Every structure is written in C-alpha cells, then in structure tokens.
Backbone as JSON, one array per atom type, in Angstrom:
{
  "sequence": "MMRAAILMLLVLGLAACDTTLRRSEVESVDYGPKPVRWRDEIRSYLGIRLTDPKSAIVEFRTEPKTMYQKDSGVRARQYGWAVCVWVNDKNRSGVYDGFYPMTIFLRDEKIVAVNNGPDDFGVIGAKYAREQCAELGAPFRR",
  "N": [[10.78, 32.03, 107.58], [13.45, 30.36, 107.41], [13.03, 29.14, 104.52], [12.54, 31.76, 103.44], [15.16, 33.15, 103.98], [16.89, 31.43, 102.05], [15.99, 31.66, 100.2], [16.98, 34.38, 99.59], [19.19, 34.09, 98.87], [19.32, 32.58, 97.01], [18.59, 34.27, 95.09], [20.36, 36.23, 95.51], [22.91, 34.82, 94.56], [21.81, 33.68, 91.93], [21.97, 36.04, 90.38], [24.76, 37.42, 90.75], [25.79, 36.01, 89.05], [24.51, 36.86, 86.35], [25.6, 38.09, 83.88], [24.84, 39.29, 81.09], [25.11, 41.33, 79.33], [24.76, 45.06, 78.27], [24.21, 47.54, 76.03], [25.79, 49.6, 76.35], [27.78, 49.16, 78.55], [29.56, 47.81, 76.93], [30.36, 49.72, 75.2], [31.7, 51.64, 77.05], [33.81, 51.78, 77.2], [37.93, 52.18, 76.14], [39.4, 50.17, 74.56], [41.33, 50.29, 73.04], [44.41, 50.33, 70.91], [44.73, 47.49, 68.93], [46.54, 45.17, 69.24], [49.87, 43.66, 68.24], [52.1, 42.53, 68.42], [50.91, 40.26, 70.43], [51.26, 37.17, 70.07], [53.75, 37.19, 71.47], [53.84, 37.43, 73.57], [51.9, 36.69, 75.02], [52.98, 34.3, 74.89], [55.0, 34.59, 76.36], [54.4, 35.23, 78.46], [52.98, 32.29, 78.57], [55.66, 31.32, 79.08], [56.72, 31.21, 81.44], [55.04, 30.14, 83.15], [53.66, 27.29, 82.47], [55.04, 23.94, 82.74], [56.35, 22.43, 81.48], [57.04, 23.99, 79.22], [58.97, 24.2, 76.84], [58.09, 22.41, 75.6], [55.41, 21.93, 75.39], [52.53, 22.31, 73.43], [50.62, 24.9, 71.46], [48.26, 26.78, 70.57], [47.3, 28.91, 69.01], [43.91, 30.21, 68.4], [42.45, 32.32, 67.59], [42.29, 35.27, 66.17], [43.2, 38.33, 68.29], [40.23, 40.13, 69.21], [38.11, 42.36, 70.01], [36.12, 42.31, 73.54], [34.13, 42.3, 76.75], [33.75, 42.09, 79.46], [31.56, 41.43, 81.91], [31.34, 42.63, 85.38], [30.71, 40.66, 87.97], [30.26, 38.1, 91.1], [31.5, 36.6, 90.38], [33.85, 37.03, 89.19], [36.13, 39.94, 88.16], [35.29, 42.48, 86.1], [36.41, 42.69, 82.29], [38.2, 43.83, 80.17], [39.15, 44.33, 76.47], [41.37, 43.31, 73.84], [40.34, 40.14, 72.87], [41.71, 36.61, 72.41], [41.55, 34.05, 71.88], [43.27, 30.77, 73.11], [44.12, 27.02, 72.59], [46.36, 24.7, 74.85], [48.02, 22.82, 75.46], [49.98, 20.29, 77.87], [52.73, 19.57, 79.03], [52.43, 17.24, 82.52], [53.59, 16.72, 86.11], [55.26, 14.91, 85.43], [55.8, 14.21, 83.1], [53.92, 13.5, 81.29], [51.64, 14.78, 78.47], [48.21, 16.35, 78.99], [46.19, 16.65, 77.86], [44.28, 19.13, 75.55], [43.36, 22.32, 77.3], [41.25, 25.65, 77.39], [41.91, 28.7, 77.07], [41.3, 31.71, 77.67], [42.48, 35.31, 76.49], [43.46, 38.4, 77.45], [43.7, 41.72, 76.09], [45.5, 44.39, 76.51], [47.35, 47.61, 74.69], [49.49, 46.45, 74.14], [49.67, 44.6, 76.45], [49.37, 42.14, 78.98], [45.97, 42.3, 80.28], [44.11, 39.8, 82.19], [43.31, 37.24, 82.09], [41.37, 33.57, 81.69], [41.15, 30.99, 83.26], [43.86, 29.61, 83.09], [47.35, 29.33, 83.84], [47.46, 29.92, 86.47], [44.96, 29.74, 87.45], [43.27, 27.76, 87.42], [40.43, 25.64, 87.61], [36.49, 25.45, 88.07], [35.39, 27.74, 87.14], [36.5, 29.7, 85.74], [37.71, 27.87, 83.6], [35.06, 27.71, 83.04], [34.85, 29.94, 81.65], [36.36, 30.32, 79.95], [35.99, 28.7, 78.42], [33.45, 29.64, 77.16], [34.13, 31.76, 76.11], [35.63, 31.17, 74.36], [33.92, 30.45, 72.99], [32.75, 32.09, 71.71], [34.73, 33.76, 70.34], [34.58, 32.31, 68.26], [36.01, 30.18, 68.26], [34.57, 27.37, 69.77], [35.23, 25.15, 71.97], [35.72, 21.96, 72.27], [35.11, 18.92, 73.99]],
  "CA": [[12.02, 32.45, 107.69], [14.15, 29.59, 106.76], [12.5, 29.58, 103.65], [12.78, 33.46, 102.7], [16.63, 33.37, 103.39], [17.5, 29.89, 101.19], [15.12, 32.66, 98.49], [17.04, 35.15, 98.98], [20.41, 33.47, 98.96], [19.91, 31.94, 95.87], [18.4, 35.5, 93.97], [21.81, 36.74, 95.09], [23.72, 33.95, 93.18], [22.04, 34.37, 90.42], [22.77, 38.34, 90.27], [25.78, 37.03, 90.9], [25.97, 35.15, 88.19], [24.4, 37.77, 85.35], [26.4, 38.13, 82.23], [24.07, 40.09, 80.47], [25.66, 43.03, 78.39], [23.86, 46.07, 77.92], [25.53, 47.89, 74.79], [26.23, 51.3, 76.46], [29.01, 49.1, 78.92], [30.54, 47.72, 76.06], [30.81, 51.14, 74.22], [31.71, 53.18, 77.53], [35.66, 52.0, 77.18], [38.62, 52.24, 75.34], [39.45, 49.04, 73.68], [42.76, 50.55, 72.72], [44.91, 49.51, 69.28], [44.44, 46.08, 67.93], [47.84, 44.38, 69.47], [50.2, 43.77, 67.08], [52.75, 41.38, 69.31], [50.34, 39.27, 70.87], [51.79, 35.99, 70.21], [54.91, 37.05, 71.62], [53.35, 38.75, 75.23], [50.72, 35.31, 75.2], [54.16, 32.88, 74.17], [56.5, 35.5, 77.32], [53.93, 35.45, 79.88], [52.71, 30.89, 79.78], [56.64, 30.54, 79.31], [57.12, 31.0, 83.48], [54.02, 29.59, 83.43], [53.49, 26.45, 82.27], [55.38, 22.44, 83.31], [56.92, 22.55, 79.81], [56.88, 25.77, 78.18], [59.26, 23.83, 75.42], [57.47, 20.99, 74.46], [53.91, 22.23, 74.77], [51.98, 23.3, 72.16], [50.16, 25.92, 72.27], [47.25, 26.94, 69.6], [46.23, 30.24, 68.76], [42.71, 29.91, 67.66], [41.05, 33.04, 66.68], [42.94, 36.09, 66.1], [42.39, 39.44, 69.23], [38.6, 40.47, 68.79], [37.61, 43.31, 71.03], [35.88, 41.89, 74.36], [34.55, 42.89, 77.78], [33.62, 40.96, 80.69], [31.02, 42.18, 82.24], [32.07, 42.53, 86.63], [30.28, 39.17, 88.01], [30.37, 38.13, 91.81], [33.2, 35.66, 90.78], [34.58, 37.53, 87.94], [35.43, 41.15, 88.18], [35.2, 43.32, 84.87], [37.69, 42.98, 81.93], [37.83, 44.77, 78.91], [40.01, 44.38, 75.98], [41.7, 42.48, 73.29], [40.73, 38.83, 73.49], [42.71, 36.0, 72.62], [41.5, 32.22, 72.68], [44.27, 29.78, 73.25], [44.24, 26.36, 73.69], [47.4, 24.93, 75.84], [48.76, 21.3, 75.57], [51.52, 21.01, 78.5], [52.86, 17.93, 80.07], [51.84, 17.53, 83.9], [54.95, 16.53, 86.43], [55.67, 13.27, 85.35], [56.23, 14.2, 82.04], [52.87, 13.04, 80.03], [50.84, 15.01, 78.44], [47.52, 16.12, 79.97], [45.51, 17.37, 77.39], [44.65, 20.66, 75.65], [41.99, 22.96, 78.01], [41.27, 26.5, 76.64], [42.0, 30.02, 77.47], [40.89, 33.62, 76.99], [43.5, 36.59, 77.58], [43.23, 39.77, 77.55], [45.34, 42.41, 75.95], [45.52, 46.33, 76.23], [49.24, 48.32, 75.13], [50.79, 45.17, 74.05], [49.98, 43.97, 77.75], [47.81, 41.3, 79.32], [45.61, 42.21, 81.77], [43.61, 39.19, 82.86], [44.02, 35.55, 81.65], [40.93, 33.18, 82.4], [41.6, 29.51, 83.01], [44.97, 30.04, 82.71], [47.7, 28.67, 84.82], [47.34, 30.71, 87.48], [43.32, 30.24, 87.15], [42.31, 26.67, 87.51], [39.37, 25.73, 88.26], [35.25, 25.32, 86.8], [35.11, 29.01, 86.62], [38.07, 30.0, 84.79], [37.35, 27.04, 82.98], [33.61, 27.76, 82.01], [34.07, 31.97, 81.39], [37.21, 29.94, 79.45], [35.33, 27.83, 76.99], [31.98, 30.74, 76.85], [34.33, 32.98, 76.03], [36.28, 30.81, 73.04], [32.86, 30.2, 71.74], [32.18, 33.71, 71.7], [35.65, 34.4, 69.59], [35.19, 31.99, 66.75], [36.91, 28.78, 68.03], [34.29, 26.79, 70.84], [36.14, 24.39, 72.93], [34.86, 21.08, 72.6], [36.43, 17.9, 74.84]],
  "C": [[13.45, 31.97, 106.82], [14.12, 30.19, 105.44], [13.02, 31.14, 102.49], [15.26, 33.15, 102.61], [17.05, 32.27, 102.89], [17.4, 30.9, 99.88], [16.27, 33.56, 98.02], [18.59, 34.57, 98.33], [20.58, 33.32, 97.52], [19.04, 32.56, 94.43], [20.09, 36.09, 93.76], [22.6, 36.31, 94.46], [23.21, 33.93, 92.43], [21.97, 35.41, 90.07], [24.02, 37.95, 90.42], [26.31, 36.77, 89.83], [26.26, 36.1, 86.92], [26.07, 38.34, 84.78], [26.16, 38.65, 81.01], [24.82, 41.24, 79.77], [25.06, 44.03, 77.9], [24.95, 47.35, 77.2], [25.99, 49.14, 75.39], [27.06, 50.85, 77.72], [29.92, 48.66, 77.97], [31.1, 48.91, 75.43], [31.58, 52.14, 75.28], [33.58, 53.06, 77.94], [36.33, 51.92, 76.46], [39.12, 51.14, 75.24], [41.56, 49.54, 73.53], [42.89, 50.08, 71.54], [44.9, 48.23, 68.97], [45.89, 45.79, 67.74], [48.35, 43.76, 68.52], [51.06, 42.55, 67.43], [52.49, 40.71, 69.94], [50.34, 38.15, 71.04], [52.57, 36.43, 70.74], [54.06, 37.25, 73.06], [52.38, 37.37, 75.52], [52.31, 34.39, 75.24], [55.04, 33.46, 76.69], [55.86, 34.82, 78.76], [53.26, 32.49, 80.38], [54.53, 30.3, 79.81], [57.44, 30.35, 80.3], [56.22, 30.31, 83.87], [53.73, 27.95, 83.96], [55.01, 25.17, 82.79], [56.35, 22.44, 82.72], [57.2, 23.51, 78.74], [57.67, 24.88, 76.76], [58.84, 23.41, 74.59], [56.4, 20.98, 75.27], [53.3, 22.8, 73.94], [50.4, 24.04, 72.78], [49.73, 26.14, 70.78], [46.56, 28.09, 69.66], [45.3, 30.37, 68.0], [42.04, 30.71, 67.36], [42.49, 34.14, 67.02], [42.15, 37.31, 67.45], [41.13, 40.05, 68.1], [38.42, 41.9, 70.04], [36.35, 42.6, 71.84], [35.95, 42.65, 75.82], [33.53, 41.93, 78.23], [33.08, 41.21, 81.47], [31.46, 41.81, 84.69], [30.81, 41.6, 86.91], [30.31, 38.74, 89.49], [31.62, 36.86, 92.13], [34.33, 35.99, 89.83], [34.41, 39.04, 87.58], [35.64, 41.78, 86.67], [35.81, 43.21, 83.95], [37.34, 43.78, 80.56], [39.13, 44.41, 77.58], [40.41, 43.92, 74.28], [41.73, 41.22, 73.29], [40.95, 37.63, 72.94], [41.98, 34.46, 73.0], [42.79, 31.29, 71.92], [44.02, 28.64, 73.73], [45.63, 25.49, 73.82], [47.41, 23.8, 76.26], [49.88, 20.78, 76.82], [51.55, 19.97, 79.33], [52.62, 18.1, 81.87], [53.84, 16.88, 84.12], [55.82, 15.07, 86.4], [56.13, 13.19, 83.74], [55.38, 14.19, 80.81], [51.84, 13.99, 80.08], [49.04, 15.14, 78.78], [45.87, 16.31, 79.21], [45.38, 18.77, 76.49], [42.86, 21.21, 76.81], [42.52, 24.93, 76.66], [41.84, 27.64, 77.32], [41.7, 31.13, 77.18], [41.72, 34.68, 77.59], [42.95, 37.18, 77.27], [44.31, 41.38, 77.5], [44.86, 43.6, 75.78], [47.19, 46.96, 76.26], [49.34, 46.88, 75.12], [50.53, 44.27, 75.26], [48.97, 42.85, 78.21], [47.34, 41.74, 80.51], [45.0, 41.54, 82.29], [43.83, 37.78, 81.53], [42.41, 34.99, 82.26], [41.03, 31.96, 82.53], [43.06, 29.2, 82.52], [46.0, 28.98, 83.38], [47.95, 28.57, 86.28], [45.95, 30.74, 87.96], [42.39, 28.81, 86.74], [41.05, 26.64, 87.66], [37.78, 26.12, 87.85], [34.8, 26.51, 87.27], [36.18, 29.69, 85.84], [37.82, 29.08, 84.04], [35.93, 27.18, 81.74], [33.59, 29.36, 81.33], [35.04, 31.53, 80.13], [36.06, 29.32, 77.83], [33.74, 28.19, 76.35], [32.93, 31.34, 75.75], [34.96, 32.68, 74.1], [35.26, 30.83, 71.21], [32.45, 31.32, 71.13], [33.2, 34.6, 70.63], [35.59, 33.51, 68.05], [35.54, 29.81, 67.17], [36.37, 27.63, 69.11], [35.16, 25.84, 70.72], [35.18, 23.13, 73.19], [35.96, 19.44, 72.79], [35.56, 16.63, 74.98]]
}
C-alpha cells in the first residue's frame, strides 16, 4: 500500500513537470504583433524591482521571439514574445552578485510573465529561465 502511494506521487510529480509541447498548443494562441518598445518596458519593470537599478548591468541577450510555456504543476501557461535578459545587480552591501538569466514574456507591449526575475527568485524560476534562454539562443553558463 505504501509503495503504491509513493509510486503514485512520483508519477504525478513527473507529470506536473512535463514540458513537452504539442504543435496545436503552440498554434492555438495569439501572440500579437512583435513588440517595438520592449527594451523600455523591461527597463521600467526592472527599475522598480532591482536593488540598485542605476548601476545594474542589464544585457538584452536576444531579440523578442514567440515562445509558449506549457502549463505545469509549478508554472502557469504563458505565451508571447519572449526575451532573454541577463542581469547583474548590486546586493544590499553594494557589491555585484553576478549575472543571472531572466526570460520575459510580452504581449501588446506589456510584460505578462517573468521567469527568474526579482519577484521570482528560486530554483524553479532559474530552471525555466536557463532553459528558455537556451531555446531563445542565449544559453546561460556560470
């Protein structure tokens, strides 16, 4: 009985992490027009969230590309024009902590989701950002 319960939990956990996409899912959404003012929108977003936005180093590693993030047990479905951004912000002691990757989803010139941003630090956000930056053409290696 205990083994069956553990096996069931493992199966459910693996199913929640399934990120395999079907073509129908990707084609079923409206990504909208490619954003034009995306850099300004991202800078504005970071400007109120970083510890020291004036001295932070923000590298726009990719241009916007359409991306679909499947709904999973740990992340909601997201889609839009995604951008990979690497950020190096100072910590509260005034020292740079080192770069970290972010993926930012935009629709209609507005940010609709962020993976691994200042509001989303943690193992899951970092995993999504690394995978998505690699998919967008800017693999993050540290």
